SEFIZA-3560 file (N, C-alpha, C; in Angstrom, 3 decimals):
REM SEFIZA-3560
<numar><xx>-75.080</xx><yy>-25.141</yy><zz>64.609</zz><atom>N</atom></numar>
<numar><xx>-73.845</xx><yy>-24.874</yy><zz>64.863</zz><atom>CA</atom></numar>
<numar><xx>-73.735</xx><yy>-26.551</yy><zz>65.753</zz><atom>C</atom></numar>
<numar><xx>-72.638</xx><yy>-27.604</yy><zz>65.074</zz><atom>N</atom></numar>
<numar><xx>-72.672</xx><yy>-29.168</yy><zz>65.835</zz><atom>CA</atom></numar>
<numar><xx>-71.199</xx><yy>-28.590</yy><zz>66.803</zz><atom>C</atom></numar>
<numar><xx>-71.000</xx><yy>-29.324</yy><zz>67.820</zz><atom>N</atom></numar>
<numar><xx>-70.123</xx><yy>-28.926</yy><zz>68.735</zz><atom>CA</atom></numar>
<numar><xx>-68.729</xx><yy>-29.153</yy><zz>68.482</zz><atom>C</atom></numar>
<numar><xx>-68.616</xx><yy>-30.068</yy><zz>67.618</zz><atom>N</atom></numar>
<numar><xx>-67.116</xx><yy>-29.800</yy><zz>66.914</zz><atom>CA</atom></numar>
<numar><xx>-66.784</xx><yy>-28.582</yy><zz>65.716</zz><atom>C</atom></numar>
<numar><xx>-67.606</xx><yy>-28.538</yy><zz>65.455</zz><atom>N</atom></numar>
<numar><xx>-67.864</xx><yy>-27.046</yy><zz>64.818</zz><atom>CA</atom></numar>
<numar><xx>-66.914</xx><yy>-25.642</yy><zz>65.685</zz><atom>C</atom></numar>
<numar><xx>-67.557</xx><yy>-26.198</yy><zz>66.613</zz><atom>N</atom></numar>
<numar><xx>-67.425</xx><yy>-24.948</yy><zz>67.706</zz><atom>CA</atom></numar>
<numar><xx>-65.929</xx><yy>-24.917</yy><zz>68.269</zz><atom>C</atom></numar>
<numar><xx>-65.670</xx><yy>-26.401</yy><zz>68.566</zz><atom>N</atom></numar>
<numar><xx>-64.281</xx><yy>-26.748</yy><zz>69.036</zz><atom>CA</atom></numar>
<numar><xx>-63.122</xx><yy>-26.222</yy><zz>68.222</zz><atom>C</atom></numar>
<numar><xx>-62.999</xx><yy>-26.517</yy><zz>66.508</zz><atom>N</atom></numar>
<numar><xx>-62.431</xx><yy>-26.069</yy><zz>65.826</zz><atom>CA</atom></numar>
<numar><xx>-61.936</xx><yy>-24.351</yy><zz>65.716</zz><atom>C</atom></numar>
<numar><xx>-62.983</xx><yy>-23.973</yy><zz>65.982</zz><atom>N</atom></numar>
<numar><xx>-62.941</xx><yy>-22.337</yy><zz>66.038</zz><atom>CA</atom></numar>
<numar><xx>-61.689</xx><yy>-21.844</yy><zz>67.158</zz><atom>C</atom></numar>
<numar><xx>-60.849</xx><yy>-21.196</yy><zz>66.752</zz><atom>N</atom></numar>
<numar><xx>-59.501</xx><yy>-20.325</yy><zz>68.341</zz><atom>CA</atom></numar>
<numar><xx>-60.859</xx><yy>-19.345</yy><zz>69.016</zz><atom>C</atom></numar>
<numar><xx>-60.177</xx><yy>-19.040</yy><zz>70.262</zz><atom>N</atom></numar>
<numar><xx>-60.735</xx><yy>-18.562</yy><zz>71.223</zz><atom>CA</atom></numar>
<numar><xx>-61.279</xx><yy>-17.015</yy><zz>70.728</zz><atom>C</atom></numar>
<numar><xx>-60.489</xx><yy>-16.281</yy><zz>69.900</zz><atom>N</atom></numar>
<numar><xx>-61.292</xx><yy>-15.037</yy><zz>69.466</zz><atom>CA</atom></numar>
<numar><xx>-62.494</xx><yy>-15.420</yy><zz>68.256</zz><atom>C</atom></numar>
<numar><xx>-62.680</xx><yy>-16.444</yy><zz>67.662</zz><atom>N</atom></numar>
<numar><xx>-63.334</xx><yy>-16.561</yy><zz>66.500</zz><atom>CA</atom></numar>
<numar><xx>-64.627</xx><yy>-16.624</yy><zz>67.810</zz><atom>C</atom></numar>
<numar><xx>-64.505</xx><yy>-17.628</yy><zz>69.008</zz><atom>N</atom></numar>
<numar><xx>-65.694</xx><yy>-17.908</yy><zz>69.649</zz><atom>CA</atom></numar>
<numar><xx>-66.122</xx><yy>-16.631</yy><zz>70.013</zz><atom>C</atom></numar>
<numar><xx>-65.265</xx><yy>-16.070</yy><zz>70.571</zz><atom>N</atom></numar>
<numar><xx>-66.267</xx><yy>-15.110</yy><zz>71.256</zz><atom>CA</atom></numar>
<numar><xx>-66.587</xx><yy>-14.104</yy><zz>70.343</zz><atom>C</atom></numar>
<numar><xx>-66.430</xx><yy>-13.647</yy><zz>68.808</zz><atom>N</atom></numar>
<numar><xx>-67.213</xx><yy>-13.175</yy><zz>67.941</zz><atom>CA</atom></numar>
<numar><xx>-68.131</xx><yy>-13.586</yy><zz>67.924</zz><atom>C</atom></numar>
<numar><xx>-68.430</xx><yy>-15.147</yy><zz>67.569</zz><atom>N</atom></numar>
<numar><xx>-69.504</xx><yy>-16.197</yy><zz>67.598</zz><atom>CA</atom></numar>
<numar><xx>-70.417</xx><yy>-15.653</yy><zz>68.705</zz><atom>C</atom></numar>
<numar><xx>-70.054</xx><yy>-15.614</yy><zz>69.466</zz><atom>N</atom></numar>
<numar><xx>-70.597</xx><yy>-15.896</yy><zz>70.702</zz><atom>CA</atom></numar>
<numar><xx>-71.731</xx><yy>-14.087</yy><zz>70.580</zz><atom>C</atom></numar>
<numar><xx>-71.066</xx><yy>-13.274</yy><zz>70.788</zz><atom>N</atom></numar>
<numar><xx>-71.544</xx><yy>-11.757</yy><zz>70.148</zz><atom>CA</atom></numar>
<numar><xx>-72.641</xx><yy>-11.768</yy><zz>69.138</zz><atom>C</atom></numar>
<numar><xx>-72.230</xx><yy>-12.908</yy><zz>67.903</zz><atom>N</atom></numar>
<numar><xx>-73.083</xx><yy>-12.396</yy><zz>67.119</zz><atom>CA</atom></numar>
<numar><xx>-74.311</xx><yy>-13.641</yy><zz>67.283</zz><atom>C</atom></numar>
<numar><xx>-74.041</xx><yy>-14.114</yy><zz>67.768</zz><atom>N</atom></numar>
<numar><xx>-75.229</xx><yy>-15.415</yy><zz>68.321</zz><atom>CA</atom></numar>
<numar><xx>-75.902</xx><yy>-14.771</yy><zz>69.262</zz><atom>C</atom></numar>
<numar><xx>-75.867</xx><yy>-13.478</yy><zz>70.478</zz><atom>N</atom></numar>
<numar><xx>-75.893</xx><yy>-13.156</yy><zz>71.506</zz><atom>CA</atom></numar>
<numar><xx>-77.176</xx><yy>-11.628</yy><zz>70.577</zz><atom>C</atom></numar>
<numar><xx>-76.640</xx><yy>-11.295</yy><zz>69.672</zz><atom>N</atom></numar>
<numar><xx>-77.598</xx><yy>-10.151</yy><zz>68.722</zz><atom>CA</atom></numar>
<numar><xx>-78.734</xx><yy>-10.878</yy><zz>68.146</zz><atom>C</atom></numar>
<numar><xx>-78.059</xx><yy>-12.020</yy><zz>67.309</zz><atom>N</atom></numar>
<numar><xx>-79.654</xx><yy>-13.079</yy><zz>67.116</zz><atom>CA</atom></numar>
<numar><xx>-80.960</xx><yy>-13.126</yy><zz>68.012</zz><atom>C</atom></numar>
<numar><xx>-80.242</xx><yy>-13.540</yy><zz>69.102</zz><atom>N</atom></numar>
<numar><xx>-80.900</xx><yy>-14.083</yy><zz>70.287</zz><atom>CA</atom></numar>
<numar><xx>-81.770</xx><yy>-12.853</yy><zz>69.959</zz><atom>C</atom></numar>
<numar><xx>-81.223</xx><yy>-11.453</yy><zz>70.278</zz><atom>N</atom></numar>
<numar><xx>-82.027</xx><yy>-10.536</yy><zz>70.856</zz><atom>CA</atom></numar>
<numar><xx>-83.207</xx><yy>-10.121</yy><zz>70.290</zz><atom>C</atom></numar>
<numar><xx>-82.532</xx><yy>-10.041</yy><zz>68.631</zz><atom>N</atom></numar>
<numar><xx>-83.890</xx><yy>-9.957</yy><zz>67.489</zz><atom>CA</atom></numar>
<numar><xx>-84.839</xx><yy>-10.951</yy><zz>67.454</zz><atom>C</atom></numar>
<numar><xx>-84.709</xx><yy>-11.996</yy><zz>67.456</zz><atom>N</atom></numar>
<numar><xx>-85.380</xx><yy>-13.311</yy><zz>67.845</zz><atom>CA</atom></numar>
<numar><xx>-86.292</xx><yy>-12.738</yy><zz>69.335</zz><atom>C</atom></numar>
<numar><xx>-85.979</xx><yy>-11.827</yy><zz>70.051</zz><atom>N</atom></numar>
<numar><xx>-86.626</xx><yy>-11.710</yy><zz>71.258</zz><atom>CA</atom></numar>
<numar><xx>-87.508</xx><yy>-10.739</yy><zz>70.789</zz><atom>C</atom></numar>
<numar><xx>-87.106</xx><yy>-9.465</yy><zz>70.175</zz><atom>N</atom></numar>
<numar><xx>-87.900</xx><yy>-8.714</yy><zz>69.606</zz><atom>CA</atom></numar>
<numar><xx>-88.879</xx><yy>-9.127</yy><zz>69.020</zz><atom>C</atom></numar>
<numar><xx>-89.002</xx><yy>-10.223</yy><zz>68.326</zz><atom>N</atom></numar>
<numar><xx>-89.511</xx><yy>-10.583</yy><zz>67.387</zz><atom>CA</atom></numar>
<numar><xx>-90.679</xx><yy>-11.252</yy><zz>67.631</zz><atom>C</atom></numar>
<numar><xx>-90.008</xx><yy>-12.014</yy><zz>68.402</zz><atom>N</atom></numar>
<numar><xx>-91.279</xx><yy>-12.667</yy><zz>69.625</zz><atom>CA</atom></numar>
<numar><xx>-92.736</xx><yy>-12.094</yy><zz>70.141</zz><atom>C</atom></numar>
<numar><xx>-91.511</xx><yy>-10.663</yy><zz>70.507</zz><atom>N</atom></numar>
<numar><xx>-92.520</xx><yy>-9.878</yy><zz>71.728</zz><atom>CA</atom></numar>
<numar><xx>-93.842</xx><yy>-9.148</yy><zz>70.390</zz><atom>C</atom></numar>
<numar><xx>-93.046</xx><yy>-9.075</yy><zz>69.977</zz><atom>N</atom></numar>
<numar><xx>-93.868</xx><yy>-8.554</yy><zz>68.583</zz><atom>CA</atom></numar>
<numar><xx>-94.766</xx><yy>-9.147</yy><zz>67.457</zz><atom>C</atom></numar>
<numar><xx>-94.611</xx><yy>-10.527</yy><zz>67.876</zz><atom>N</atom></numar>
<numar><xx>-96.006</xx><yy>-11.962</yy><zz>67.261</zz><atom>CA</atom></numar>
<numar><xx>-95.407</xx><yy>-11.708</yy><zz>66.027</zz><atom>C</atom></numar>
<numar><xx>-94.042</xx><yy>-11.368</yy><zz>65.706</zz><atom>N</atom></numar>
<numar><xx>-93.513</xx><yy>-11.502</yy><zz>64.335</zz><atom>CA</atom></numar>
<numar><xx>-92.359</xx><yy>-12.931</yy><zz>63.945</zz><atom>C</atom></numar>
<numar><xx>-92.435</xx><yy>-13.496</yy><zz>64.806</zz><atom>N</atom></numar>
<numar><xx>-91.484</xx><yy>-14.701</yy><zz>65.097</zz><atom>CA</atom></numar>
<numar><xx>-92.019</xx><yy>-15.989</yy><zz>64.205</zz><atom>C</atom></numar>
<numar><xx>-91.660</xx><yy>-16.590</yy><zz>63.286</zz><atom>N</atom></numar>
<numar><xx>-92.428</xx><yy>-17.643</yy><zz>62.321</zz><atom>CA</atom></numar>
<numar><xx>-91.828</xx><yy>-18.606</yy><zz>62.797</zz><atom>C</atom></numar>
<numar><xx>-90.338</xx><yy>-18.850</yy><zz>63.218</zz><atom>N</atom></numar>
<numar><xx>-89.699</xx><yy>-19.864</yy><zz>63.014</zz><atom>CA</atom></numar>
<numar><xx>-88.955</xx><yy>-20.001</yy><zz>64.662</zz><atom>C</atom></numar>
<numar><xx>-89.931</xx><yy>-20.305</yy><zz>65.435</zz><atom>N</atom></numar>
<numar><xx>-89.224</xx><yy>-20.807</yy><zz>67.012</zz><atom>CA</atom></numar>
<numar><xx>-88.385</xx><yy>-22.033</yy><zz>67.275</zz><atom>C</atom></numar>
<numar><xx>-87.959</xx><yy>-22.296</yy><zz>66.178</zz><atom>N</atom></numar>
<numar><xx>-86.851</xx><yy>-23.404</yy><zz>66.231</zz><atom>CA</atom></numar>
<numar><xx>-85.576</xx><yy>-22.552</yy><zz>66.339</zz><atom>C</atom></numar>
<numar><xx>-85.524</xx><yy>-21.854</yy><zz>65.618</zz><atom>N</atom></numar>
<numar><xx>-84.233</xx><yy>-20.698</yy><zz>65.309</zz><atom>CA</atom></numar>
<numar><xx>-83.824</xx><yy>-20.215</yy><zz>66.722</zz><atom>C</atom></numar>
<numar><xx>-84.692</xx><yy>-19.685</yy><zz>66.962</zz><atom>N</atom></numar>
<numar><xx>-84.503</xx><yy>-19.073</yy><zz>68.975</zz><atom>CA</atom></numar>
<numar><xx>-84.440</xx><yy>-20.255</yy><zz>69.748</zz><atom>C</atom></numar>
<numar><xx>-84.792</xx><yy>-21.441</yy><zz>69.853</zz><atom>N</atom></numar>
<numar><xx>-84.163</xx><yy>-22.568</yy><zz>70.725</zz><atom>CA</atom></numar>
<numar><xx>-82.762</xx><yy>-23.046</yy><zz>70.158</zz><atom>C</atom></numar>
<numar><xx>-82.543</xx><yy>-23.122</yy><zz>68.897</zz><atom>N</atom></numar>
<numar><xx>-81.505</xx><yy>-23.340</yy><zz>68.421</zz><atom>CA</atom></numar>
<numar><xx>-80.248</xx><yy>-22.266</yy><zz>68.933</zz><atom>C</atom></numar>
<numar><xx>-80.529</xx><yy>-20.651</yy><zz>68.787</zz><atom>N</atom></numar>
<numar><xx>-79.486</xx><yy>-19.832</yy><zz>69.231</zz><atom>CA</atom></numar>
<numar><xx>-79.086</xx><yy>-19.854</yy><zz>70.520</zz><atom>C</atom></numar>
<numar><xx>-80.298</xx><yy>-20.409</yy><zz>71.179</zz><atom>N</atom></numar>
<numar><xx>-79.538</xx><yy>-20.434</yy><zz>72.612</zz><atom>CA</atom></numar>
<numar><xx>-78.977</xx><yy>-21.709</yy><zz>72.862</zz><atom>C</atom></numar>
<numar><xx>-79.196</xx><yy>-22.659</yy><zz>72.116</zz><atom>N</atom></numar>
<numar><xx>-78.408</xx><yy>-23.850</yy><zz>72.539</zz><atom>CA</atom></numar>
<numar><xx>-76.954</xx><yy>-23.625</yy><zz>72.093</zz><atom>C</atom></numar>
<numar><xx>-76.736</xx><yy>-22.907</yy><zz>71.184</zz><atom>N</atom></numar>
<numar><xx>-74.926</xx><yy>-22.825</yy><zz>70.544</zz><atom>CA</atom></numar>
<numar><xx>-74.383</xx><yy>-21.759</yy><zz>71.756</zz><atom>C</atom></numar>
<numar><xx>-75.440</xx><yy>-20.893</yy><zz>71.943</zz><atom>N</atom></numar>
<numar><xx>-74.601</xx><yy>-20.297</yy><zz>72.892</zz><atom>CA</atom></numar>
<numar><xx>-74.453</xx><yy>-20.676</yy><zz>73.888</zz><atom>C</atom></numar>
<numar><xx>-75.182</xx><yy>-21.821</yy><zz>74.676</zz><atom>N</atom></numar>
<numar><xx>-74.809</xx><yy>-22.965</yy><zz>75.579</zz><atom>CA</atom></numar>
<numar><xx>-73.560</xx><yy>-23.293</yy><zz>75.496</zz><atom>C</atom></numar>
<numar><xx>-73.819</xx><yy>-23.898</yy><zz>73.838</zz><atom>N</atom></numar>
<numar><xx>-72.309</xx><yy>-24.753</yy><zz>73.592</zz><atom>CA</atom></numar>
<numar><xx>-70.799</xx><yy>-23.729</yy><zz>73.429</zz><atom>C</atom></numar>
<numar><xx>-71.128</xx><yy>-22.767</yy><zz>73.213</zz><atom>N</atom></numar>
<numar><xx>-69.595</xx><yy>-22.010</yy><zz>72.873</zz><atom>CA</atom></numar>
<numar><xx>-69.360</xx><yy>-21.678</yy><zz>74.211</zz><atom>C</atom></numar>
<numar><xx>-69.855</xx><yy>-21.266</yy><zz>75.141</zz><atom>N</atom></numar>
<numar><xx>-69.718</xx><yy>-20.919</yy><zz>76.410</zz><atom>CA</atom></numar>
<numar><xx>-69.336</xx><yy>-21.840</yy><zz>77.714</zz><atom>C</atom></numar>
<numar><xx>-69.833</xx><yy>-23.139</yy><zz>76.839</zz><atom>N</atom></numar>
<numar><xx>-68.769</xx><yy>-24.694</yy><zz>77.321</zz><atom>CA</atom></numar>
<numar><xx>-67.684</xx><yy>-24.906</yy><zz>77.113</zz><atom>C</atom></numar>
<numar><xx>-67.355</xx><yy>-24.771</yy><zz>76.056</zz><atom>N</atom></numar>
<numar><xx>-66.002</xx><yy>-24.934</yy><zz>75.414</zz><atom>CA</atom></numar>
<numar><xx>-65.468</xx><yy>-23.839</yy><zz>75.739</zz><atom>C</atom></numar>
<numar><xx>-65.620</xx><yy>-22.429</yy><zz>75.541</zz><atom>N</atom></numar>
<numar><xx>-64.385</xx><yy>-21.470</yy><zz>76.666</zz><atom>CA</atom></numar>
<numar><xx>-64.290</xx><yy>-21.555</yy><zz>77.839</zz><atom>C</atom></numar>
<numar><xx>-65.681</xx><yy>-22.003</yy><zz>78.987</zz><atom>N</atom></numar>
<numar><xx>-65.263</xx><yy>-22.756</yy><zz>79.877</zz><atom>CA</atom></numar>
<numar><xx>-64.390</xx><yy>-23.757</yy><zz>79.734</zz><atom>C</atom></numar>
<numar><xx>-64.507</xx><yy>-24.656</yy><zz>79.169</zz><atom>N</atom></numar>
<numar><xx>-63.593</xx><yy>-25.680</yy><zz>79.389</zz><atom>CA</atom></numar>
<numar><xx>-61.795</xx><yy>-25.700</yy><zz>79.222</zz><atom>C</atom></numar>
<numar><xx>-62.101</xx><yy>-24.575</yy><zz>78.094</zz><atom>N</atom></numar>
<numar><xx>-60.236</xx><yy>-24.352</yy><zz>77.766</zz><atom>CA</atom></numar>
<numar><xx>-59.663</xx><yy>-23.542</yy><zz>79.277</zz><atom>C</atom></numar>
<numar><xx>-60.710</xx><yy>-22.337</yy><zz>79.511</zz><atom>N</atom></numar>
<numar><xx>-60.040</xx><yy>-22.035</yy><zz>80.726</zz><atom>CA</atom></numar>
<numar><xx>-60.170</xx><yy>-23.122</yy><zz>81.988</zz><atom>C</atom></numar>
<numar><xx>-60.419</xx><yy>-23.917</yy><zz>82.004</zz><atom>N</atom></numar>
<numar><xx>-60.415</xx><yy>-24.604</yy><zz>83.064</zz><atom>CA</atom></numar>
<numar><xx>-59.030</xx><yy>-25.689</yy><zz>82.694</zz><atom>C</atom></numar>
<numar><xx>-58.549</xx><yy>-26.190</yy><zz>81.588</zz><atom>N</atom></numar>
<numar><xx>-57.455</xx><yy>-26.560</yy><zz>80.989</zz><atom>CA</atom></numar>
<numar><xx>-55.973</xx><yy>-25.938</yy><zz>80.967</zz><atom>C</atom></numar>
<numar><xx>-56.338</xx><yy>-24.050</yy><zz>80.795</zz><atom>N</atom></numar>
<numar><xx>-55.147</xx><yy>-23.650</yy><zz>81.014</zz><atom>CA</atom></numar>
<numar><xx>-55.090</xx><yy>-23.859</yy><zz>82.565</zz><atom>C</atom></numar>
<numar><xx>-56.041</xx><yy>-23.709</yy><zz>83.279</zz><atom>N</atom></numar>
<numar><xx>-55.609</xx><yy>-23.455</yy><zz>85.064</zz><atom>CA</atom></numar>
<numar><xx>-55.288</xx><yy>-24.649</yy><zz>85.144</zz><atom>C</atom></numar>
<numar><xx>-56.006</xx><yy>-25.678</yy><zz>85.158</zz><atom>N</atom></numar>
<numar><xx>-55.163</xx><yy>-27.348</yy><zz>84.925</zz><atom>CA</atom></numar>
<numar><xx>-53.217</xx><yy>-27.167</yy><zz>84.789</zz><atom>C</atom></numar>
<numar><xx>-52.986</xx><yy>-26.616</yy><zz>83.616</zz><atom>N</atom></numar>
<numar><xx>-51.838</xx><yy>-26.815</yy><zz>82.933</zz><atom>CA</atom></numar>
<numar><xx>-51.242</xx><yy>-25.615</yy><zz>83.832</zz><atom>C</atom></numar>
<numar><xx>-51.366</xx><yy>-24.549</yy><zz>84.575</zz><atom>N</atom></numar>
<numar><xx>-50.877</xx><yy>-23.781</yy><zz>85.419</zz><atom>CA</atom></numar>
<numar><xx>-50.649</xx><yy>-24.276</yy><zz>86.480</zz><atom>C</atom></numar>
<numar><xx>-51.579</xx><yy>-25.129</yy><zz>87.110</zz><atom>N</atom></numar>
<numar><xx>-50.915</xx><yy>-25.516</yy><zz>88.721</zz><atom>CA</atom></numar>
<numar><xx>-50.128</xx><yy>-26.788</yy><zz>88.491</zz><atom>C</atom></numar>
<numar><xx>-49.942</xx><yy>-27.155</yy><zz>87.289</zz><atom>N</atom></numar>
<numar><xx>-48.764</xx><yy>-28.654</yy><zz>86.987</zz><atom>CA</atom></numar>
<numar><xx>-47.726</xx><yy>-27.890</yy><zz>86.829</zz><atom>C</atom></numar>
<numar><xx>-47.118</xx><yy>-26.433</yy><zz>86.050</zz><atom>N</atom></numar>
<numar><xx>-46.140</xx><yy>-26.064</yy><zz>85.764</zz><atom>CA</atom></numar>
<numar><xx>-45.477</xx><yy>-25.931</yy><zz>87.174</zz><atom>C</atom></numar>
<numar><xx>-46.172</xx><yy>-25.853</yy><zz>88.230</zz><atom>N</atom></numar>
<numar><xx>-45.924</xx><yy>-25.381</yy><zz>89.345</zz><atom>CA</atom></numar>
<numar><xx>-45.313</xx><yy>-26.050</yy><zz>90.390</zz><atom>C</atom></numar>
//
């Protein structure tokens, strides 16, 4: 998932996507532990997607805090 695609999503959609990505990572982890994982790039890309989603969420929270400070 590209960053511009993530930025287009609403916050509830981001949280749902984040949940799905964590579930996918959990599945990849179990497959890796049992030796069944064939595509290691998928695991790496899932971790990167999680980081991107968390970054966008944190940016939005910081933006809200700055707006609240300016309004006071």
